[in-house]
MDTraj code that builds the backbone (N, CA, C; nanometers):
import mdtraj as md
import numpy as np

residues = "MET ASN PRO TYR ARG PHE ALA GLY LEU VAL VAL LEU LEU LEU LEU LEU PHE ALA GLY CYS THR PRO LEU PHE SER PRO GLU ARG GLN GLY ARG LYS THR VAL ASP ASP PHE ILE TYR THR LEU ARG TRP MET GLN PHE PRO ALA ALA ALA GLY PHE MET GLN PRO ASP LEU GLN LYS ASP PHE LEU ASP GLN PHE LYS ALA VAL GLN ASN ASP LEU THR ILE THR ASP VAL ARG LEU ALA GLU VAL THR ILE TYR GLU GLU GLY ARG ARG VAL GLU THR ALA ILE GLU MET ASP TYR TYR LEU LEU PRO SER ALA MET VAL LYS THR LEU GLU ILE GLU GLN ALA TRP ASP TYR ILE GLU ASN GLY ARG VAL SER GLY ASP HIS LEU ILE THR THR PRO PHE PRO GLU PHE PRO ARG ASP".split()
xyz = np.array([
    [13.0142, 12.4520, 12.4200],
    [12.9560, 12.3212, 12.4453],
    [13.0386, 12.2155, 12.3728],
    [13.0576, 12.1041, 12.4364],
    [13.1300, 11.9910, 12.3803],
    [13.0591, 11.9441, 12.2528],
    [13.1314, 11.9288, 12.1386],
    [13.0657, 11.8886, 12.0142],
    [12.9990, 11.7512, 12.0224],
    [13.0543, 11.6596, 12.1016],
    [12.9927, 11.5275, 12.1160],
    [12.8614, 11.5364, 12.1934],
    [12.8587, 11.6221, 12.2928],
    [12.7366, 11.6413, 12.3709],
    [12.6299, 11.7058, 12.2829],
    [12.6712, 11.8028, 12.2014],
    [12.5775, 11.8693, 12.1109],
    [12.5206, 11.7694, 12.0093],
    [12.6074, 11.6860, 11.9511],
    [12.5625, 11.5852, 11.8553],
    [12.4671, 11.4867, 11.9219],
    [12.4977, 11.4483, 12.0444],
    [12.4088, 11.3581, 12.1180],
    [12.2728, 11.4200, 12.1429],
    [12.2702, 11.5491, 12.1735],
    [12.1456, 11.6211, 12.1963],
    [12.0630, 11.6269, 12.0677],
    [12.1293, 11.6521, 11.9544],
    [12.0600, 11.6564, 11.8260],
    [11.9989, 11.5195, 11.7946],
    [12.0749, 11.4147, 11.8150],
    [12.0246, 11.2793, 11.7894],
    [11.9056, 11.2493, 11.8801],
    [11.9138, 11.2864, 12.0056],
    [11.8046, 11.2644, 12.0994],
    [11.6791, 11.3377, 12.0547],
    [11.6933, 11.4609, 12.0130],
    [11.5775, 11.5382, 11.9655],
    [11.5167, 11.4754, 11.8402],
    [11.6001, 11.4300, 11.7490],
    [11.5489, 11.3638, 11.6289],
    [11.4720, 11.2371, 11.6635],
    [11.5225, 11.1619, 11.7574],
    [11.4528, 11.0399, 11.8001],
    [11.3190, 11.0723, 11.8653],
    [11.3158, 11.1793, 11.9432],
    [11.1899, 11.2198, 12.0056],
    [11.0874, 11.2609, 11.9014],
    [11.1312, 11.3404, 11.8019],
    [11.0379, 11.3822, 11.6976],
    [10.9952, 11.2652, 11.6110],
    [11.0854, 11.1742, 11.5838],
    [11.0522, 11.0568, 11.5036],
    [10.9526, 10.9675, 11.5779],
    [10.9545, 10.9720, 11.7096],
    [10.8630, 10.8914, 11.7893],
    [10.7184, 10.9340, 11.7770],
    [10.6955, 11.0553, 11.7265],
    [10.5581, 11.1032, 11.7096],
    [10.4842, 11.0221, 11.6040],
    [10.5547, 10.9782, 11.5002],
    [10.4979, 10.8925, 11.3974],
    [10.5804, 10.7661, 11.3939],
    [10.5215, 10.6528, 11.4294],
    [10.5997, 10.5295, 11.4307],
    [10.6651, 10.5028, 11.2958],
    [10.7851, 10.4462, 11.3002],
    [10.8621, 10.4218, 11.1796],
    [10.7871, 10.3322, 11.0814],
    [10.7156, 10.2346, 11.1313],
    [10.6462, 10.1411, 11.0437],
    [10.4953, 10.1528, 11.0570],
    [10.4451, 10.2750, 11.0735],
    [10.3009, 10.2953, 11.0798],
    [10.2402, 10.2589, 10.9449],
    [10.1134, 10.2181, 10.9419],
    [10.0500, 10.1864, 10.8139],
    [10.0574, 10.3027, 10.7152],
    [10.0455, 10.4247, 10.7639],
    [10.0503, 10.5403, 10.6742],
    [10.1875, 10.5537, 10.6087],
    [10.2916, 10.5461, 10.6881],
    [10.4277, 10.5583, 10.6351],
    [10.4597, 10.4398, 10.5432],
    [10.4216, 10.3213, 10.5843],
    [10.4465, 10.2025, 10.5033],
    [10.3701, 10.2107, 10.3716],
    [10.2468, 10.2629, 10.3756],
    [10.1670, 10.2764, 10.2538],
    [10.2323, 10.3672, 10.1524],
    [10.2827, 10.4790, 10.1968],
    [10.3476, 10.5727, 10.1045],
    [10.4746, 10.5111, 10.0449],
    [10.5509, 10.4401, 10.1267],
    [10.6724, 10.3755, 10.0764],
    [10.6371, 10.2675, 9.9744],
    [10.5337, 10.1913, 10.0010],
    [10.4921, 10.0853, 9.9100],
    [10.4483, 10.1432, 9.7761],
    [10.3733, 10.2526, 9.7776],
    [10.3316, 10.3183, 9.6537],
    [10.4546, 10.3650, 9.5761],
    [10.5502, 10.4257, 9.6451],
    [10.6736, 10.4711, 9.5794],
    [10.7492, 10.3538, 9.5169],
    [10.7543, 10.2411, 9.5865],
    [10.8227, 10.1235, 9.5337],
    [10.7523, 10.0691, 9.4087],
    [10.6195, 10.0697, 9.4102],
    [10.5419, 10.0239, 9.2943],
    [10.5691, 10.1135, 9.1734],
    [10.5701, 10.2434, 9.1957],
    [10.5979, 10.3375, 9.0866],
    [10.7361, 10.3118, 9.0283],
    [10.8319, 10.2854, 9.1135],
    [10.9680, 10.2557, 9.0681],
    [10.9694, 10.1329, 8.9759],
    [10.8987, 10.0277, 9.0153],
    [10.8984, 9.9057, 8.9335],
    [10.8309, 9.9292, 8.7988],
    [10.7254, 10.0098, 8.7962],
    [10.6618, 10.0424, 8.6683],
    [10.7559, 10.1240, 8.5806],
    [10.8172, 10.2256, 8.6396],
    [10.9057, 10.3143, 8.5630],
    [11.0159, 10.2347, 8.4932],
    [11.0680, 10.1332, 8.5606],
    [11.1773, 10.0546, 8.5037],
    [11.1282, 9.9260, 8.4377],
    [10.9978, 9.9177, 8.4136],
    [10.9357, 9.8071, 8.3409],
    [10.9671, 9.6713, 8.4025],
    [10.9684, 9.6658, 8.5336],
    [10.9893, 9.5413, 8.6071],
    [10.8515, 9.4847, 8.6429],
    [10.7822, 9.4353, 8.5410],
    [10.6426, 9.3981, 8.5575],
    [10.6190, 9.2829, 8.6548],
    [10.7006, 9.1795, 8.6577],
    [10.6782, 9.0759, 8.7597],
    [10.6895, 9.1319, 8.9021],
    [10.7846, 9.2228, 8.9240],
    [10.7980, 9.2850, 9.0561],
    [10.6776, 9.3739, 9.0850],
    [10.6305, 9.4474, 8.9841],
    [10.5132, 9.5338, 9.0021],
    [10.3895, 9.4501, 9.0359],
    [10.3772, 9.3337, 8.9732],
    [10.2624, 9.2461, 9.0008],
    [10.2597, 9.2020, 9.1462],
    [10.3754, 9.1944, 9.2092],
    [10.3825, 9.1547, 9.3494],
    [10.3160, 9.2529, 9.4444],
    [10.2867, 9.3730, 9.3969],
    [10.2185, 9.4722, 9.4797],
    [10.0666, 9.4582, 9.4714],
    [10.0189, 9.3615, 9.3934],
    [9.8752, 9.3432, 9.3722],
    [9.8257, 9.2196, 9.4446],
    [9.6959, 9.2215, 9.4714],
    [9.6356, 9.1015, 9.5261],
    [9.6594, 8.9871, 9.4263],
    [9.6780, 8.8669, 9.4763],
    [9.7098, 8.7546, 9.3874],
    [9.6122, 8.7363, 9.2715],
    [9.4834, 8.7607, 9.2924],
    [9.3859, 8.7389, 9.1852],
    [9.3948, 8.8431, 9.0739],
    [9.4692, 8.9510, 9.0931],
    [9.4853, 9.0551, 8.9910],
    [9.6163, 9.0421, 8.9132],
    [9.7072, 8.9624, 8.9623],
    [9.8422, 8.9589, 8.9063],
    [9.8483, 8.9042, 8.7637],
    [9.7761, 8.7979, 8.7354],
    [9.7846, 8.7355, 8.6028],
    [9.7364, 8.8299, 8.4935],
    [9.6226, 8.8955, 8.5141],
    [9.5715, 8.9893, 8.4138],
    [9.6688, 9.1042, 8.3903],
    [9.7289, 9.1545, 8.4974],
    [9.8274, 9.2617, 8.4863],
    [9.9454, 9.2167, 8.4006],
    [10.0002, 9.1006, 8.4315],
    [10.1160, 9.0498, 8.3575],
    [10.0818, 9.0199, 8.2118],
    [9.9620, 8.9670, 8.1874],
    [9.9202, 8.9374, 8.0501],
    [9.9128, 9.0642, 7.9658],
    [9.8633, 9.1738, 8.0242],
    [9.8553, 9.2998, 7.9508],
    [9.9924, 9.3450, 7.9023],
    [10.0912, 9.3378, 7.9901],
    [10.2228, 9.3872, 7.9543],
    [10.3027, 9.2872, 7.8711],
    [10.2731, 9.1597, 7.8872],
    [10.3419, 9.0596, 7.8062],
    [10.3077, 9.0791, 7.6590],
    [10.1841, 9.1189, 7.6320],
    [10.1396, 9.1369, 7.4940],
    [10.2095, 9.2535, 7.4239],
    [10.2603, 9.3516, 7.4992],
    [10.3206, 9.4710, 7.4376],
    [10.4661, 9.4929, 7.4779],
    [10.5243, 9.4031, 7.5534],
    [10.6547, 9.4285, 7.6144],
    [10.7651, 9.4605, 7.5136],
    [10.7618, 9.4048, 7.3934],
    [10.8680, 9.4303, 7.2960],
    [10.8556, 9.5667, 7.2288],
    [10.7366, 9.6229, 7.2302],
    [10.7130, 9.7511, 7.1633],
    [10.6938, 9.8672, 7.2605],
    [10.6871, 9.8396, 7.3874],
    [10.6547, 9.9412, 7.4877],
    [10.7813, 10.0036, 7.5471],
    [10.7780, 10.1357, 7.5609],
    [10.8802, 10.2076, 7.6362],
    [10.8084, 10.3032, 7.7310],
    [10.8354, 10.2899, 7.8585],
    [10.7778, 10.3797, 7.9587],
    [10.8799, 10.4901, 7.9835],
    [10.8360, 10.6148, 7.9676],
    [10.9282, 10.7269, 7.9828],
    [10.9201, 10.7912, 8.1207],
    [10.8062, 10.7789, 8.1874],
    [10.7935, 10.8362, 8.3222],
    [10.6700, 10.7780, 8.3903],
    [10.6775, 10.7667, 8.5198],
    [10.5626, 10.7293, 8.6029],
    [10.5676, 10.8202, 8.7241],
    [10.4570, 10.8861, 8.7518],
    [10.4563, 10.9804, 8.8641],
    [10.3245, 10.9708, 8.9413],
    [10.3353, 11.0022, 9.0675],
    [10.2199, 11.0053, 9.1560],
    [10.1535, 11.1418, 9.1422],
    [10.0319, 11.1440, 9.0910],
    [9.9605, 11.2691, 9.0711],
    [9.8823, 11.3078, 9.1958],
    [9.8308, 11.2064, 9.2657],
    [9.7488, 11.2344, 9.3842],
    [9.7495, 11.1129, 9.4759],
    [9.7500, 11.1383, 9.6044],
    [9.7403, 11.0309, 9.7027],
    [9.6476, 11.0771, 9.8142],
    [9.5563, 10.9896, 9.8529],
    [9.4657, 11.0160, 9.9640],
    [9.4765, 10.8983, 10.0601],
    [9.4991, 10.9305, 10.1866],
    [9.5177, 10.8270, 10.2877],
    [9.3985, 10.8281, 10.3828],
    [9.3392, 10.7120, 10.4033],
    [9.2224, 10.6975, 10.4894],
    [9.2535, 10.6029, 10.6048],
    [9.1702, 10.6097, 10.7053],
    [9.1724, 10.5138, 10.8174],
    [9.3131, 10.4960, 10.8751],
    [9.3779, 10.6087, 10.9032],
    [9.5125, 10.6073, 10.9626],
    [9.6106, 10.5243, 10.8799],
    [9.5966, 10.5317, 10.7486],
    [9.6895, 10.4637, 10.6603],
    [9.6496, 10.3237, 10.6204],
    [9.5356, 10.2772, 10.6650],
    [9.4953, 10.1402, 10.6314],
    [9.4365, 10.1303, 10.4914],
    [9.3992, 10.2427, 10.4331],
    [9.3511, 10.2461, 10.2936],
    [9.4155, 10.3665, 10.2259],
    [9.4693, 10.3428, 10.1083],
    [9.5347, 10.4478, 10.0309],
    [9.4743, 10.4454, 9.8910],
    [9.4373, 10.5631, 9.8406],
    [9.3898, 10.5740, 9.7030],
    [9.4870, 10.6632, 9.6276],
    [9.5265, 10.6183, 9.5093],
    [9.6255, 10.6922, 9.4327],
    [9.5765, 10.7197, 9.2909],
    [9.6280, 10.8274, 9.2356],
    [9.6149, 10.8570, 9.0930],
    [9.7579, 10.8670, 9.0412],
    [9.7917, 10.7781, 8.9503],
    [9.9264, 10.7691, 8.8936],
    [9.9169, 10.7990, 8.7447],
    [10.0164, 10.8702, 8.6940],
    [10.0235, 10.8970, 8.5508],
    [10.1473, 10.8268, 8.4948],
    [10.1261, 10.7496, 8.3878],
    [10.2360, 10.6768, 8.3254],
    [10.2493, 10.7250, 8.1809],
    [10.3647, 10.7853, 8.1487],
    [10.3935, 10.8288, 8.0119],
    [10.4643, 10.7153, 7.9399],
    [10.4239, 10.6895, 7.8167],
    [10.4790, 10.5772, 7.7417],
    [10.4654, 10.6025, 7.5919],
    [10.5376, 10.5250, 7.5150],
    [10.5084, 10.5162, 7.3727],
    [10.5148, 10.3700, 7.3327],
    [10.4396, 10.3397, 7.2298],
    [10.4243, 10.2026, 7.1835],
    [10.4600, 10.1998, 7.0349],
    [10.5702, 10.1332, 7.0021],
    [10.6154, 10.1279, 6.8628],
    [10.5095, 10.0643, 6.7742],
    [10.4955, 10.1044, 6.6525],
    [10.5871, 10.1858, 6.5758],
    [10.5694, 10.3366, 6.5984],
    [10.4748, 10.3772, 6.6780],
    [10.4560, 10.5196, 6.7042],
    [10.5627, 10.5698, 6.8014],
    [10.6022, 10.6947, 6.7831],
    [10.6965, 10.7576, 6.8764],
    [10.6259, 10.8660, 6.9569],
    [10.4935, 10.8720, 6.9473],
    [10.4163, 10.9709, 7.0209],
    [10.4004, 10.9265, 7.1662],
    [10.4393, 11.0138, 7.2583],
    [10.4269, 10.9828, 7.4004],
    [10.2830, 11.0072, 7.4429],
    [10.2260, 10.9083, 7.5081],
    [10.0888, 10.9161, 7.5592],
    [10.0927, 10.8994, 7.7095],
    [9.9835, 10.9356, 7.7743],
    [9.9743, 10.9237, 7.9202],
    [9.8568, 10.8333, 7.9559],
    [9.8856, 10.7332, 8.0380],
    [9.7822, 10.6449, 8.0912],
    [9.7554, 10.6871, 8.2355],
    [9.6310, 10.7178, 8.2655],
    [9.5936, 10.7543, 8.4018],
    [9.5485, 10.6284, 8.4746],
    [9.6076, 10.6068, 8.5911],
    [9.5850, 10.4844, 8.6676],
    [9.5326, 10.5226, 8.8057],
    [9.4112, 10.4820, 8.8364],
    [9.3566, 10.5046, 8.9704],
    [9.3528, 10.3709, 9.0418],
    [9.4057, 10.3713, 9.1647],
    [9.4161, 10.2460, 9.2393],
    [9.3766, 10.2652, 9.3844],
    [9.3282, 10.1576, 9.4405],
    [9.3032, 10.1517, 9.5846],
    [9.3985, 10.0476, 9.6421],
    [9.4559, 10.0812, 9.7556],
    [9.5491, 9.9937, 9.8267],
    [9.4916, 9.9692, 9.9649],
    [9.4905, 9.8457, 10.0084],
    [9.4440, 9.8133, 10.1430],
    [9.5581, 9.7531, 10.2240],
    [9.5594, 9.7882, 10.3508],
    [9.6599, 9.7375, 10.4436],
    [9.6271, 9.5931, 10.4766],
    [9.7233, 9.5066, 10.4553],
    [9.7072, 9.3632, 10.4817],
    [9.8050, 9.3267, 10.5922],
    [9.7562, 9.2699, 10.6994],
    [9.8444, 9.2354, 10.8115],
    [9.9553, 9.1405, 10.7697],
    [9.9236, 9.0451, 10.6824],
    [10.0235, 8.9465, 10.6405],
    [10.0482, 8.9579, 10.4906],
    [10.1008, 9.0720, 10.4479],
    [10.1308, 9.0944, 10.3071],
    [10.2654, 9.0347, 10.2703],
    [10.3298, 9.0966, 10.1704],
    [10.4611, 9.0498, 10.1265],
    [10.5600, 9.0544, 10.2413],
    [10.5463, 9.1558, 10.3251],
    [10.6221, 9.1649, 10.4491],
    [10.5203, 9.1870, 10.5584],
    [10.5619, 9.1784, 10.6815],
    [10.4677, 9.1929, 10.7921],
    [10.4026, 9.3300, 10.7886],
    [10.2751, 9.3348, 10.7646],
    [10.2015, 9.4593, 10.7562],
    [10.2373, 9.5346, 10.6297],
    [10.1574, 9.5208, 10.5252],
    [10.1895, 9.5806, 10.3966],
    [10.0594, 9.6201, 10.3269],
    [10.0728, 9.6937, 10.2191],
    [9.9582, 9.7336, 10.1381],
    [9.9610, 9.6579, 10.0063],
    [9.8440, 9.6186, 9.9585],
    [9.8310, 9.5536, 9.8290],
    [9.7250, 9.6275, 9.7477],
    [9.7467, 9.6334, 9.6165],
    [9.6499, 9.6956, 9.5266],
    [9.5289, 9.6046, 9.5173],
    [9.4103, 9.6640, 9.5349],
    [9.2871, 9.5852, 9.5355],
    [9.1990, 9.6140, 9.4147],
    [9.2453, 9.6998, 9.3238],
    [9.1689, 9.7327, 9.2030],
    [9.2453, 9.6842, 9.0804],
    [9.1731, 9.6388, 8.9784],
    [9.2416, 9.5919, 8.8573],
    [9.3164, 9.7071, 8.7888],
    [9.4270, 9.6731, 8.7237],
    [9.5003, 9.7710, 8.6446],
    [9.4150, 9.8056, 8.5234],
    [9.4099, 9.9328, 8.4834],
    [9.3249, 9.9682, 8.3696],
    [9.3715, 9.9005, 8.2408],
    [9.2790, 9.8830, 8.1518],
    [9.3103, 9.8224, 8.0217],
    [9.4165, 9.9080, 7.9524],
    [9.5234, 9.8429, 7.9097],
    [9.6323, 9.9153, 7.8454],
    [9.5949, 9.9424, 7.7003],
    [9.5968, 10.0698, 7.6569],
    [9.5599, 10.1018, 7.5186],
    [9.6597, 10.0403, 7.4199],
    [9.6120, 9.9819, 7.3147],
    [9.7008, 9.9158, 7.2170],
    [9.6997, 9.9866, 7.0825],
    [9.6556, 10.1102, 7.0815],
    [9.6545, 10.1828, 6.9537],
    [9.7638, 10.2837, 6.9428],
])
top = md.Topology()
chain = top.add_chain()
for i, resn in enumerate(residues, 1):
    res = top.add_residue(resn, chain, resSeq=i)
    for name in ("N", "CA", "C"):
        top.add_atom(name, md.element.get_by_symbol(name[0]), res)
traj = md.Trajectory(xyz[None], top)
């Protein structure tokens, strides 16, 4: 078989299988948005992380981290659990964030449970925003 014809057949099959789940379905977009939020937390990009929240939650989130930003080091953030409802229009997550807060060098874990709702006119066309407040950050 001609290698170009074979490659074309493979591409066609991939496109057919990809068509089963739309590229920008709420479910797929929700998972990507959660992954992006985790990335911003892991790298302590708090203003960017706040952008994933409903506007009324952003100030409290930023204030929490502003108070500890000079002493805080985040060592890992991971998705522990994700549940998708209503064909991706609602996502609930359990995230674990490992950190230490100087002068202590003891690594602690903050458990973060969040609800995300699909917003037709979010940061980009059709996006998810966090609808639950960020948990109180321990300062001890």
